[in-house]
C-alpha positions as CSV (number, residue, x, y, z in Angstrom):
1,M,35.7,14.9,-8.4
2,A,36.9,12.9,-5.2
3,S,36.7,9.2,-5.6
4,L,37.5,6.1,-3.6
5,N,39.2,3.0,-4.8
6,L,37.6,-0.2,-3.4
7,E,38.5,-3.6,-4.9
8,R,36.0,-6.2,-4.9
9,S,36.6,-9.8,-3.4
10,D,34.1,-12.4,-3.0
11,L,34.5,-14.2,0.3
12,L,31.7,-16.7,0.7
13,Q,28.4,-18.5,-1.1
14,L,26.2,-19.4,1.7
15,D,22.5,-20.3,1.5
16,P,20.3,-17.6,0.2
17,I,19.8,-14.8,2.5
18,S,16.1,-13.0,2.4
19,A,16.1,-10.9,5.6
20,K,17.9,-7.5,6.1
21,G,20.3,-6.9,9.0
22,T,21.6,-10.7,9.2
23,L,25.4,-9.7,8.8
24,K,27.5,-8.5,11.9
25,L,31.3,-8.0,12.5
26,L,32.6,-8.7,16.2
27,P,34.9,-6.3,17.7
28,L,38.5,-6.4,16.8
29,G,40.2,-9.1,18.2
30,K,44.0,-10.0,19.1
31,K,45.0,-10.0,15.6
32,N,43.3,-6.5,14.9
33,K,40.8,-8.2,12.7
34,Q,37.3,-8.9,13.0
35,K,35.2,-12.0,12.8
36,L,32.2,-12.1,10.5
37,L,28.9,-13.4,11.8
38,I,25.9,-14.2,9.1
39,G,22.6,-15.7,9.3
40,D,20.9,-17.4,6.4
41,D,17.5,-18.7,5.3
42,S,18.3,-22.2,6.8
43,G,18.3,-21.0,10.3
44,Q,22.2,-21.2,10.7
45,L,24.4,-18.6,12.2
46,S,27.9,-19.0,10.9
47,C,31.2,-17.3,12.3
48,Y,34.2,-16.9,10.2
49,E,37.7,-15.6,10.2
50,F,39.9,-15.0,7.2
51,K,43.6,-15.7,6.9
52,K,45.1,-14.8,3.3
53,G,41.6,-15.0,1.8
54,E,40.7,-18.2,3.2
55,P,37.5,-18.5,5.3
56,Q,38.1,-20.4,8.3
57,V,35.0,-21.8,10.3
58,V,34.9,-20.3,13.8
59,F,31.5,-22.0,14.5
60,Q,28.3,-22.9,12.8
61,T,25.2,-23.6,14.7
62,K,21.5,-24.3,13.5
63,V,19.7,-22.0,15.8
64,F,16.4,-22.2,13.9
65,E,14.3,-24.2,11.6
66,G,13.5,-21.1,9.5
67,P,15.3,-18.2,8.2
68,V,17.1,-15.5,10.5
69,S,15.5,-12.4,10.5
70,C,18.1,-10.2,12.1
71,I,21.2,-10.3,14.0
72,C,22.9,-7.8,16.4
73,L,25.3,-7.6,19.0
74,G,24.9,-7.0,22.9
75,G,26.3,-7.8,26.3
76,N,28.8,-5.6,28.1
77,P,28.7,-2.0,26.4
78,Q,32.7,-1.9,26.8
79,K,32.8,-5.5,24.8
80,R,29.8,-6.1,22.7
81,D,30.8,-9.7,22.2
82,K,27.5,-11.4,22.7
83,V,25.3,-12.3,19.7
84,F,21.5,-12.2,19.3
85,L,19.5,-13.3,16.7
86,S,15.6,-13.6,15.7
87,H,13.1,-15.5,14.0
88,S,9.5,-15.6,14.0
89,Q,8.5,-14.5,17.7
90,R,11.8,-16.0,18.9
91,I,15.0,-14.3,20.2
92,V,18.4,-16.3,21.0
93,G,21.6,-15.1,22.6
94,L,25.0,-16.8,21.9
95,T,28.4,-16.4,23.1
96,K,31.2,-15.4,20.6
97,K,32.1,-19.1,20.7
98,G,28.4,-20.2,19.7
99,K,27.2,-21.4,23.0
100,E,23.6,-20.3,23.8
101,F,22.9,-18.4,27.0
102,F,19.5,-16.9,26.2
103,K,16.2,-17.4,25.2
104,L,13.3,-15.4,24.6
105,T,9.7,-16.0,23.1
106,S,7.5,-12.8,22.4
107,T,4.0,-13.1,23.1
108,L,3.2,-10.7,20.2
109,T,1.6,-12.5,17.0
110,E,3.6,-10.4,14.6
111,P,7.2,-12.0,13.6
112,I,10.1,-9.8,14.8
113,R,11.8,-8.1,11.9
114,K,14.8,-6.1,13.7
115,I,16.2,-6.4,17.2
116,V,18.8,-4.2,18.9
117,V,20.5,-4.9,22.4
118,E,21.7,-2.7,24.8
119,D,22.9,-4.2,28.4
120,T,19.7,-5.9,29.6
121,R,17.2,-4.3,27.4
122,I,16.1,-5.7,24.0
123,W,14.1,-3.6,21.3
124,T,12.2,-5.4,19.0
125,G,10.5,-4.1,15.6
126,C,7.6,-6.1,14.3
127,E,5.4,-5.5,11.4
128,N,3.4,-2.6,13.0
129,I,4.6,-3.0,16.7
130,Y,7.7,-1.8,18.6
131,N,8.4,-3.6,21.8
132,L,11.1,-3.1,24.6
133,F,12.0,-5.9,26.8
134,D,14.2,-5.3,30.1
135,D,15.6,-8.5,31.5
136,G,13.3,-10.3,29.7
137,K,10.2,-8.7,30.7
138,D,8.0,-6.3,28.8
139,A,8.7,-2.8,29.5
140,A,7.4,-0.7,26.7
141,Y,5.6,-0.9,23.4
142,F,4.2,1.2,20.7
143,I,1.7,0.6,17.8
144,S,2.8,2.5,14.7
145,R,0.1,3.5,12.1
146,G,2.2,2.4,9.2
147,Q,4.4,-0.8,8.8
148,I,7.9,-0.5,10.6
149,N,10.4,-1.1,7.9
150,D,13.5,-0.4,10.1
151,L,14.5,0.4,13.8
152,L,17.3,2.5,15.2
153,V,18.0,2.9,18.8
154,A,20.3,5.9,19.7
155,N,20.9,9.0,21.7
156,V,19.1,11.1,19.3
157,T,17.5,13.7,21.7
158,R,19.1,13.0,25.0
159,D,22.2,11.7,26.9
160,T,20.7,10.0,29.5
161,D,18.8,7.5,27.9
162,F,18.1,5.9,24.3
163,D,15.4,7.2,21.7
164,T,13.7,4.6,19.3
165,V,13.6,5.7,15.9
166,L,11.1,4.1,13.6
167,A,11.4,3.9,9.5
168,C,7.8,3.6,8.7
169,Q,5.7,2.8,5.5
170,D,3.3,5.5,5.6
171,K,6.3,8.1,5.0
172,F,7.1,9.1,8.7
173,I,10.0,8.8,10.7
174,R,8.9,8.4,14.2
175,I,10.7,8.9,17.3
176,I,9.5,7.0,20.4
177,R,10.4,7.7,24.0
178,T,9.6,4.5,26.2
179,S,6.1,4.0,25.1
180,Q,5.2,7.5,23.9
181,L,5.5,9.2,20.5
182,F,7.7,12.0,20.9
183,V,7.9,13.5,17.3
184,E,7.0,12.5,13.8
185,I,9.0,13.6,10.9
186,P,7.4,13.6,7.4
187,T,9.0,12.4,4.1
188,D,8.2,12.2,0.4
189,F,8.3,8.6,0.2
190,P,8.2,5.3,2.6
191,V,11.2,5.0,4.7
192,T,12.9,1.6,4.3
193,A,16.5,2.3,6.1
194,L,18.0,4.2,9.1
195,G,21.5,5.2,10.1
196,F,22.8,7.3,13.0
197,L,25.7,9.7,12.3
198,Q,27.7,10.2,15.5
199,L,29.7,13.5,15.6
200,E,32.2,14.4,18.3
201,R,30.6,16.4,21.2
202,D,32.2,19.6,23.0
203,L,31.4,18.4,26.6
204,T,32.4,22.1,27.5
205,L,29.2,23.3,26.1
206,S,25.8,23.1,28.4
207,A,23.6,23.1,25.5
208,R,23.1,19.7,23.7
209,K,24.4,19.5,19.9
210,P,21.8,18.3,17.5
211,S,21.7,14.7,16.3
212,F,21.8,13.7,12.7
213,V,19.4,10.7,11.3
214,I,20.1,9.3,8.0
215,F,17.3,7.8,6.1
216,G,16.7,5.8,2.7
217,T,13.4,5.4,0.8
218,S,11.7,3.0,-1.4
219,R,12.1,5.4,-4.3
220,G,15.8,5.8,-3.7
221,T,16.2,9.0,-1.9
222,L,19.0,9.3,0.5
223,G,18.5,12.3,3.2
224,I,19.7,13.4,6.5
225,V,17.7,15.1,9.2
226,Q,18.8,17.2,12.1
227,I,17.1,16.5,15.3
228,N,17.2,18.9,18.3
229,S,16.7,17.7,21.9
230,N,13.2,19.5,22.3
231,G,12.2,17.7,18.9
232,S,12.4,20.2,16.5
233,H,13.9,18.9,13.1
234,E,15.0,20.0,9.9
235,I,15.6,17.7,6.7
236,L,19.3,19.3,5.6
237,W,19.3,17.7,2.3
238,E,17.9,14.8,0.3
239,I,19.7,13.2,-2.9
240,D,17.3,11.6,-5.4
241,D,18.1,8.5,-7.3
242,D,17.5,10.2,-10.9
243,E,19.0,7.3,-12.8
244,K,16.7,4.1,-11.2
245,R,14.8,5.4,-8.5
246,N,15.6,2.1,-6.6
247,C,15.0,1.4,-3.0
248,I,17.6,1.7,-0.3
249,N,17.6,-1.6,1.9
250,C,20.3,-0.7,4.3
251,I,22.7,2.1,5.6
252,N,26.0,1.9,7.3
253,V,28.2,4.8,8.8
254,Y,31.9,4.1,9.0
255,D,35.1,5.8,8.3
256,I,36.1,3.7,5.4
257,N,39.3,6.0,4.3
258,K,40.5,6.7,7.7
259,D,40.4,10.6,7.5
260,G,38.6,11.1,10.9
261,V,35.1,11.6,9.1
262,S,32.7,9.0,8.7
263,E,31.3,8.1,5.2
264,I,27.6,6.8,4.6
265,I,27.6,3.5,3.0
266,I,24.4,2.4,1.3
267,G,23.2,-0.8,-0.4
268,R,20.3,-0.7,-2.9
269,D,17.6,-3.2,-3.9
270,D,19.1,-3.3,-7.5
271,G,22.5,-4.0,-6.3
272,R,24.4,-1.0,-5.9
273,V,26.5,-0.2,-3.1
274,E,27.7,3.4,-2.8
275,V,29.7,5.5,-0.5
276,F,29.0,9.1,0.2
277,K,31.3,11.6,1.6
278,I,29.6,14.1,4.0
279,Q,31.1,17.6,5.0
280,P,31.1,18.0,8.9
281,D,32.0,21.5,8.7
282,N,29.0,22.4,6.6
283,M,26.0,19.8,7.0
284,M,23.9,21.5,4.6
285,A,26.0,20.6,1.9
286,E,25.0,17.6,-0.3
287,P,27.7,14.8,0.1
288,L,29.9,13.7,-2.8
289,R,29.7,10.1,-4.1
290,L,33.1,8.6,-3.7
291,F,32.1,5.2,-5.0
292,C,29.5,3.0,-6.8
293,K,29.4,-0.5,-7.8
294,D,26.6,-3.0,-9.0
295,I,27.0,-6.6,-7.6
296,G,24.1,-7.7,-9.7
297,E,21.4,-8.7,-6.9
298,S,19.8,-7.2,-4.2
299,V,21.9,-6.4,-1.2
300,R,20.6,-7.5,2.0
301,S,23.0,-6.2,4.7
302,I,26.2,-3.8,4.8
303,E,28.8,-3.9,7.4
304,S,32.2,-2.1,7.4
305,G,35.3,-3.1,9.5
306,V,38.7,-4.9,9.2
307,V,38.0,-8.6,8.1
308,N,41.0,-9.8,5.9
309,T,44.1,-7.6,6.4
310,P,44.9,-5.4,9.7
311,D,45.0,-1.6,8.9
312,Y,42.9,-1.9,5.7
313,P,39.2,-1.3,6.1
314,E,36.4,-2.9,3.8
315,V,33.0,-2.9,3.2
316,I,31.2,-6.4,3.5
317,V,28.0,-7.0,1.5
318,A,25.6,-9.8,2.0
319,A,23.7,-10.4,-1.1
320,Y,20.2,-12.1,-1.7
321,S,21.4,-15.3,-3.0
322,G,23.9,-15.6,-0.2
323,K,27.0,-14.4,-1.5
324,V,29.1,-12.4,0.9
325,I,31.3,-9.8,-0.8
326,S,34.1,-7.7,0.3
327,F,35.2,-4.0,-1.2
328,T,38.5,-3.4,0.5
329,T,40.9,-0.5,0.5
330,E,43.8,-3.2,0.2
331,P,45.8,-2.9,-3.0
332,L,44.7,-6.5,-4.0
333,R,46.9,-6.0,-7.3
334,S,50.1,-5.1,-5.6
335,R,52.7,-8.0,-4.8
336,A,52.1,-10.0,-1.6
337,T,55.1,-9.3,0.6
338,D,55.4,-12.9,2.0
339,D,54.8,-14.8,-1.3
340,A,58.0,-16.4,-2.5
341,Y,56.8,-16.5,-6.1
342,G,56.1,-12.7,-6.5
343,R,52.2,-13.3,-7.1
344,S,49.4,-10.6,-6.1
345,I,47.5,-10.5,-3.2
346,Q,44.5,-11.2,-5.0
347,T,46.2,-14.4,-6.6
348,V,47.3,-15.5,-3.2
349,N,43.5,-15.0,-1.9
350,N,42.0,-16.6,-4.7
351,E,44.1,-19.8,-4.6
352,N,43.5,-20.0,-0.9
353,R,39.8,-19.7,-1.5
354,I,40.1,-22.4,-4.3
355,K,41.9,-24.7,-1.8
356,S,38.7,-24.0,0.7
357,L,36.2,-24.8,-2.0
358,R,37.6,-28.0,-2.7
359,K,37.7,-29.2,0.8
360,E,34.0,-28.1,0.9
361,L,33.0,-30.0,-2.2
362,E,34.7,-33.3,-0.9
363,D,32.7,-32.9,2.3
364,M,29.6,-32.5,0.4
365,K,30.2,-35.5,-1.7
366,K,30.8,-37.4,1.3
367,Q,27.4,-36.4,2.4
368,L,25.8,-37.1,-0.9
369,D,27.2,-40.6,-1.0
370,K,25.8,-41.3,2.6
371,A,22.4,-40.1,1.6
372,R,22.4,-42.3,-1.5
373,D,23.6,-45.4,0.4
374,K,20.9,-44.8,3.1
375,L,18.3,-44.5,0.4
376,K,19.5,-47.7,-1.3
377,K,19.1,-49.7,1.9
378,V,15.1,-48.8,2.1
379,Q,13.2,-51.4,0.1
380,P,11.5,-50.1,-3.0
381,S,8.4,-51.5,-2.0
382,S,8.3,-50.3,1.3
383,G,6.1,-47.1,2.5
384,A,9.3,-45.1,3.5
385,A,10.6,-45.4,0.3
386,S,7.7,-44.3,-1.5
387,A,7.8,-41.2,1.1
388,A,11.2,-40.6,0.5
389,A,10.7,-40.4,-3.3
390,A,7.6,-38.4,-3.1
391,A,9.6,-36.0,-0.8
392,M,12.4,-35.8,-3.4
393,R,10.0,-35.1,-6.3
394,A,7.8,-32.4,-4.4
395,P,8.8,-29.1,-5.4
396,T,10.1,-26.9,-2.5
397,D,9.3,-23.5,-1.6
398,F,11.5,-20.6,-2.6
399,P,11.6,-17.3,-1.5
400,V,10.5,-14.3,-3.8
401,N,11.8,-10.5,-3.4
402,S,9.1,-8.5,-4.9
403,Q,8.0,-5.0,-4.9
404,F,4.8,-3.4,-6.5
405,D,5.2,0.3,-6.0
406,L,3.9,3.7,-7.7
407,D,6.6,5.4,-9.4
408,T,5.4,9.0,-8.9
409,L,7.8,10.5,-11.5
410,H,6.6,8.3,-14.3
411,A,3.1,7.8,-13.2
412,A,3.3,3.9,-13.3
413,Y,3.8,1.0,-11.1
414,T,6.9,-0.7,-10.9
415,L,7.0,-4.5,-10.5
416,N,10.4,-5.8,-9.3
417,I,10.5,-9.4,-9.1
418,E,14.0,-11.2,-7.7
419,L,14.5,-15.1,-7.2
420,Q,17.7,-16.5,-5.8
421,T,17.6,-19.1,-8.7
422,P,17.0,-18.4,-12.4
423,I,13.4,-17.2,-13.6
424,D,11.6,-19.6,-16.0
425,L,8.9,-17.4,-16.8
426,L,6.5,-14.9,-15.2
427,V,2.8,-14.7,-15.9
428,I,1.0,-11.4,-15.0
429,R,-2.9,-11.6,-14.8
430,S,-5.5,-8.5,-13.9
431,P,-8.9,-7.7,-14.0
432,V,-8.0,-4.3,-14.5
433,V,-6.9,-2.8,-18.1
434,L,-3.0,-2.2,-18.0
435,D,-0.6,-0.4,-20.1
436,L,2.6,-2.0,-20.2
437,V,5.2,0.8,-20.3
438,E,8.4,0.4,-22.0
439,S,11.0,-1.7,-19.7
440,D,14.5,-2.9,-20.3
441,N,13.8,-6.8,-20.6
442,S,15.2,-7.3,-24.1
443,S,16.5,-10.8,-23.4
444,S,12.8,-11.9,-22.2
445,V,10.5,-12.9,-24.8
446,L,6.8,-11.2,-24.3
447,S,3.5,-12.6,-25.2
448,I,0.4,-10.5,-24.5
449,T,-3.1,-12.6,-24.7
450,P,-6.3,-10.7,-25.6
451,P,-9.0,-10.8,-23.2
452,S,-11.4,-12.7,-25.6
453,L,-8.8,-15.6,-25.7
454,Q,-8.1,-15.7,-22.0
455,P,-9.7,-18.4,-19.8
456,G,-13.5,-17.6,-19.5
457,G,-13.4,-15.1,-22.3
458,E,-14.2,-11.5,-21.7
459,D,-16.9,-12.6,-19.3
460,G,-14.1,-14.3,-17.2
461,G,-13.0,-11.1,-15.3
462,G,-9.5,-10.9,-17.0
463,K,-8.5,-8.0,-18.8
464,F,-4.9,-8.1,-19.1
465,M,-2.6,-11.3,-19.3
466,A,1.1,-11.1,-20.2
467,V,3.8,-13.8,-20.2
468,F,7.5,-13.2,-20.0
469,R,9.6,-16.2,-20.9
470,C,13.2,-15.4,-19.7
471,Q,16.2,-16.5,-21.9
472,N,19.5,-15.8,-20.2
473,A,19.0,-17.2,-16.8
474,E,17.8,-13.7,-15.4
475,R,17.2,-13.6,-11.7
476,R,15.3,-10.3,-11.9
477,L,12.8,-8.9,-13.8
478,L,11.9,-5.0,-13.6
479,L,8.3,-4.2,-15.7
480,N,6.5,-0.9,-15.5
481,L,2.5,-1.1,-15.6
482,R,0.4,1.8,-15.9
483,T,-3.4,1.4,-14.6
484,N,-6.8,3.0,-15.7
485,E,-8.4,4.7,-12.6
486,G,-12.0,3.5,-11.8
487,E,-11.3,-0.2,-12.3
488,F,-10.2,-2.3,-9.0
489,G,-9.2,-5.9,-8.5
490,E,-6.2,-8.1,-7.5
491,L,-3.2,-8.3,-9.7
492,V,-1.9,-11.9,-9.9
493,V,1.6,-12.7,-10.6
494,T,2.8,-16.2,-11.1
495,I,6.8,-17.0,-10.9
496,V,8.0,-20.1,-12.3
497,A,11.6,-21.1,-11.1
498,A,14.1,-22.7,-13.3
499,M,14.4,-25.5,-10.7
500,N,14.4,-29.2,-11.1
501,P,11.7,-30.2,-10.7
502,K,10.2,-26.8,-11.8
503,A,8.2,-24.8,-9.0
504,A,5.9,-21.9,-9.0
505,K,4.8,-19.4,-6.7
506,V,1.8,-16.7,-6.7
507,V,2.2,-13.2,-5.5
508,K,-1.1,-11.0,-5.3
509,Y,-1.3,-7.1,-5.3
510,E,-4.1,-5.1,-4.8
511,L,-5.2,-2.4,-7.3
512,K,-7.5,0.2,-5.8
513,P,-9.7,2.4,-7.8
514,L,-7.9,5.5,-7.7
515,S,-4.7,3.8,-8.0
516,L,-2.5,6.4,-9.7
517,H,-3.0,8.5,-6.6
518,T,-0.3,9.0,-3.9
519,R,-1.0,10.4,-0.2
520,V,0.8,13.5,0.6
521,H,1.2,15.1,3.9
522,M,0.3,18.6,2.7
523,L,-0.6,20.4,-0.4
524,A,1.2,23.3,-1.9
525,D,-0.5,26.7,-1.6
526,E,-1.3,26.7,-5.5
527,E,-2.9,23.2,-5.3
528,A,-4.9,24.2,-1.8
529,S,-6.4,27.0,-3.7
530,R,-8.1,25.3,-6.5
531,P,-11.5,25.2,-7.1
532,R,-13.1,21.4,-6.3
533,H,-16.0,19.6,-6.9
534,R,-17.6,18.1,-3.8
535,L,-19.1,14.7,-2.8
536,R,-20.6,14.4,0.7
537,Y,-22.0,11.3,2.3
538,T,-23.8,11.4,5.8
539,G,-25.7,8.8,7.7
540,N,-24.9,6.1,10.4
541,I,-21.1,5.8,9.6
542,S,-18.7,5.2,12.5
543,T,-15.1,6.5,12.3
544,G,-13.7,3.1,11.7
545,T,-15.9,2.4,8.8
546,A,-15.4,5.6,7.1
547,Y,-11.6,5.1,7.4
548,E,-12.2,1.7,6.0
549,W,-14.1,2.7,3.0
550,I,-11.4,5.7,2.0
551,S,-8.6,3.2,2.3
552,A,-10.4,0.9,0.0
553,I,-10.4,3.6,-2.5
554,F,-7.3,5.5,-2.5
555,P,-3.8,3.9,-1.8
556,D,-1.2,4.8,0.6
557,V,-3.9,5.2,3.4
558,P,-2.1,3.7,6.8
559,P,-3.6,0.5,7.7
560,R,-4.4,1.6,11.2
561,L,-6.6,4.5,12.2
562,D,-5.4,6.9,15.0
563,E,-8.5,6.4,17.2
564,E,-7.5,9.4,19.4
565,I,-8.2,11.9,16.4
566,G,-12.1,12.1,15.9
567,E,-11.4,13.9,12.4
568,Q,-9.1,12.6,9.9
569,R,-8.1,14.6,6.7
570,F,-5.9,12.9,4.1
571,F,-4.4,14.8,0.9
572,F,-3.6,12.8,-2.5
573,R,-2.2,13.8,-5.5
574,N,-2.7,12.0,-9.1
575,T,0.6,11.2,-10.5
576,F,-0.3,11.5,-14.2
577,T,-2.6,14.5,-14.3
578,L,-1.2,16.1,-11.0
579,G,-4.6,16.7,-9.9
580,T,-5.3,16.7,-6.0
581,A,-8.1,14.9,-3.9
582,I,-8.8,15.6,-0.4
583,A,-10.5,12.9,1.8
584,E,-12.2,13.9,5.2
585,I,-13.9,11.4,7.6
586,R,-15.5,11.9,10.9
587,R,-18.4,10.2,12.6
588,N,-21.4,10.2,10.5
589,E,-19.9,12.1,7.5
590,I,-17.4,11.4,4.6
591,I,-16.5,14.2,2.1
592,V,-14.3,14.0,-1.0
593,E,-13.1,16.9,-2.9
594,S,-11.3,16.9,-6.3
595,E,-10.6,19.2,-9.4
596,S,-11.4,16.1,-11.2
597,A,-15.0,14.9,-11.9
598,S,-13.7,11.2,-12.7
599,V,-12.3,11.2,-9.0
600,I,-15.8,12.1,-7.6
601,A,-17.6,9.8,-9.9
602,I,-15.1,6.8,-8.7
603,A,-15.5,7.6,-5.2
604,K,-19.4,7.9,-5.5
605,E,-19.7,4.7,-7.0
606,N,-17.2,2.6,-4.7
607,L,-18.7,4.5,-1.6
608,T,-22.3,3.6,-2.5
609,R,-21.3,-0.3,-3.3
610,M,-19.7,-0.6,0.0
611,A,-22.8,1.0,2.0
612,N,-24.9,-1.1,0.1
613,Y,-22.8,-4.2,0.9
614,R,-23.0,-3.3,4.5
615,R,-26.6,-2.4,4.5
616,T,-25.7,1.1,5.7
617,A,-28.5,3.9,4.9
618,V,-26.7,7.0,3.8
619,E,-27.5,10.3,1.8
620,E,-25.4,11.6,-0.8
621,S,-25.0,15.0,-2.3
622,I,-22.6,16.4,-4.9
623,T,-21.5,20.0,-5.6
624,P,-20.2,20.4,-8.9
625,S,-17.9,23.3,-10.0
626,N,-17.5,24.6,-13.6
627,A,-14.3,26.4,-12.3
628,A,-12.8,23.0,-11.3
629,V,-13.4,21.8,-14.9
630,Q,-11.4,24.7,-16.3
631,C,-8.8,24.2,-13.5
632,F,-8.4,20.4,-14.3
633,F,-8.0,21.2,-18.2
634,S,-5.4,23.6,-17.5
635,L,-3.4,20.6,-16.0
636,L,-3.8,18.5,-18.9
637,A,-3.1,21.1,-21.6
638,E,0.6,20.8,-20.8
639,K,0.5,17.1,-21.6
640,L,-1.5,17.5,-24.7
641,H,0.9,20.1,-26.2
642,Y,3.7,18.3,-25.3
643,Q,2.7,15.0,-27.1
644,Q,1.7,17.3,-29.9
645,S,5.0,18.9,-30.2
646,L,7.1,15.7,-30.3
647,E,6.7,15.0,-33.8
648,R,8.1,18.6,-34.7
649,K,10.9,17.9,-32.0
650,V,12.0,14.6,-33.8
651,Q,11.9,16.2,-37.0
652,L,14.6,18.8,-35.7
653,V,16.7,16.0,-33.6
654,D,18.7,14.5,-36.4
655,A,19.5,18.1,-38.1
656,I,20.6,19.7,-34.9
657,H,22.6,16.8,-33.8
658,E,24.2,16.8,-37.3
659,L,25.1,20.5,-37.1
660,S,26.5,20.0,-33.4
661,L,29.1,17.3,-34.9
662,Q,30.3,20.1,-37.0
663,E,31.3,22.2,-34.2
664,T,32.6,21.5,-30.9
665,N,30.8,24.1,-28.9
666,P,27.6,25.4,-30.9
667,V,26.9,28.2,-28.7
668,W,24.8,29.9,-31.7
669,L,22.0,27.4,-30.8
670,S,19.1,28.6,-29.1
671,S,18.0,27.4,-25.7
672,E,15.1,25.3,-27.0
673,Y,17.5,23.7,-29.7
674,R,20.0,22.9,-27.0
675,E,17.3,21.5,-24.8
676,I,16.3,19.2,-27.8
677,L,19.9,18.2,-28.4
678,A,20.4,17.3,-24.6
679,Q,17.3,15.3,-24.5
680,Q,17.4,13.7,-28.0
681,E,17.2,10.2,-26.6
682,T,14.3,10.9,-24.5
683,I,12.6,12.6,-27.3
684,R,12.9,9.4,-29.6
685,R,11.8,7.1,-27.0
686,E,8.8,8.9,-26.0
687,F,7.9,9.6,-29.6
688,K,7.8,6.0,-30.2
689,S,5.1,5.5,-27.6
690,R,3.4,8.7,-28.6
691,T,0.2,7.2,-30.0
692,R,-0.3,5.0,-26.8
693,A,0.3,8.1,-24.7
694,L,-2.3,10.1,-26.7
695,E,-4.7,7.3,-26.6
696,Y,-4.3,7.2,-23.0
697,L,-4.8,11.1,-22.4
698,C,-7.9,10.8,-25.1
699,G,-9.3,8.0,-22.6
700,I,-9.0,10.4,-19.6
701,I,-10.6,13.1,-21.1
702,T,-13.5,10.9,-22.6
703,D,-14.1,9.6,-19.2
704,L,-14.0,13.0,-17.7
705,F,-16.7,14.0,-19.9
706,V,-18.8,11.1,-19.1
707,D,-18.3,11.6,-15.6
708,W,-18.7,15.2,-15.5
709,H,-22.2,14.5,-16.7
710,R,-22.9,11.7,-14.7
711,I,-22.4,13.8,-11.5
712,Q,-24.9,16.3,-12.7
713,G,-27.5,13.6,-13.3
714,N,-27.2,13.4,-17.2
715,T,-26.2,9.9,-18.3
716,D,-27.1,10.0,-22.0
717,V,-23.9,11.7,-23.4
718,R,-22.8,8.9,-26.3
719,R,-24.0,10.7,-29.0
720,K,-21.8,13.9,-28.1
721,L,-18.5,11.6,-27.8
722,P,-17.7,11.9,-31.7
723,Q,-17.5,15.7,-31.5
724,L,-15.4,15.2,-28.3
725,Q,-13.2,13.1,-30.2
726,Q,-12.3,15.6,-32.9
727,L,-11.8,18.3,-30.4
728,I,-9.0,16.2,-28.6
729,V,-7.4,15.6,-31.6
730,S,-7.0,19.4,-32.2
731,S,-5.8,20.1,-28.7
732,N,-7.7,23.1,-28.5
733,V,-8.1,23.4,-24.7
734,Q,-10.6,26.2,-25.0
735,S,-12.7,24.5,-27.2
736,L,-12.9,21.5,-24.8
737,V,-13.9,23.5,-21.8
738,K,-16.5,25.1,-23.6
739,Y,-17.9,21.9,-25.0
740,F,-17.8,20.6,-21.5
741,L,-19.8,23.3,-19.9
742,E,-22.4,23.6,-23.0
């Protein structure tokens, strides 16, 4: 298998870096090397050049009072030696020597997250709004239905002008021409990063060749989409991150091994840096992974170029804690040609860095001594001294890199918390019953408090409380939580940082009634043909109100309503049961359909609650379906049978494993036994949680039984539950369906 040898070298340690896209490399200079530009959370822009591994400051300037949100290069298209950076609603332009020459303050209320500059034009990406400025004046804008996670400007569909490509949270890639939506490309997951693959064009051909946009998603999928000039498109390939399914934060396209073909370089939120080799002669073929290295913390930005040594390209990575790391093609372990002692290049570079660090420490000590002397001159009784002491005691705010996403593969929410300092403890409180799925946090001490012992007792609204106490100075915690549909509320996470003095921060996430559902663009033919129960509401309901109610029940509904479309239809899939739901809204009407009676009952309960709160008179009607009950149980049957078969598989695992050790190639094993042998670790792990899994399935079926009778107007079903429990244990699906329909 092809591989790429890149050696790690730590370049800098700066203030923490929370934003993405705050690292850039200036064009090649006279020494055939590039200078490095980086912005951090202190609002400072720094420019460095490197000589034998030693960083030398070209300039440092504090541009903003808050964190830099983005950096890009602009100016003359042939030079691109001007630096533009943003914070909040402000954009500032600097020369390559750090002198300010441009200022712009946007009139929008949303903060600027991404900027791109070409000549006199500036493209800005905010939370939901993309804006184009030409010579400092508004020229175009577009409001996206989904949150904008990344922005790309390139000649995608035309050579005469640029297209704007938006990576959106609502699972779309949108291409904008000026202010008009040109094409929407649906994806399976929210798009978090974009890249543009520029292939050589044959100028003798009259027809324009297609362009290729690379995209990364929140669940770790890397893909490429081919886009033609008329807007037609095709996703050529997608590579899933089967191992960890972790978000792609940034994409860089660069010919790192100098073979004439650009590689795709990505940085993930869990710290992995990966390099993929594409095949330009066969773009349909999946690329090969040449390199993978984990730096142990979130990758915020990636750039590629020649920074340390001419003719040796390298990948430059900016990490969440402020580290700047190089992965270089230079053989660092080889002997340095100009070193009289015969030391390696890496040894010489490290010594130069140590000298630079010692000088930096001396400067910091001098600054600290000055601050101490200044504080001593202030009388202890004075108000200034009291204010200074209070300021020293006051805990400072700290950034938190957090995600709370539904993992569609494991039907559980992934809570990812990362700090730039070690975590002391993590407290999770929820008004919804949660199931803590097995997570790899072996070094953390977990304690779960029963609802009766929580503040306020069982009537206090808390149904789940867990505390993780970190032992080994971890900066990242990854937890998997499974919800029970039907309940809703706010998940409250309190993060205590191991600072002096200690500081805490609260992060909140919304849990919706149908929290295990995920929105899909279309249903498969088999899914679309399934029988369903039907819930219909009519009354004086505006389209906006109906949209608001549906978005309060189902997750993944875009925050903005497309007002030009009078009728909206959304498709959802339950990640655990694989059941589907369809929600239709139009003026004065809401329709919800599903194979699951529980979905209908939950939707009915919440729609009625919201209508009563608004004092809106509505009429409801439910059309139950016996065929839908049978269809839904066919989905649950496989899960029930699998859980029942785990006990038999565990009994076989050890025997099959022992037999396989006696022969190098046990071809006589049946396909079933070979599969058990290949998945033995997964089987053992799932068997440990088998009891909880069966309890969860039992709860789903019990709720389904109660809800099936509720939507038919029969609420007195408690006396039937004991027999239902017996049928669930027997796993006889036909008997269960018969009992449901009696």
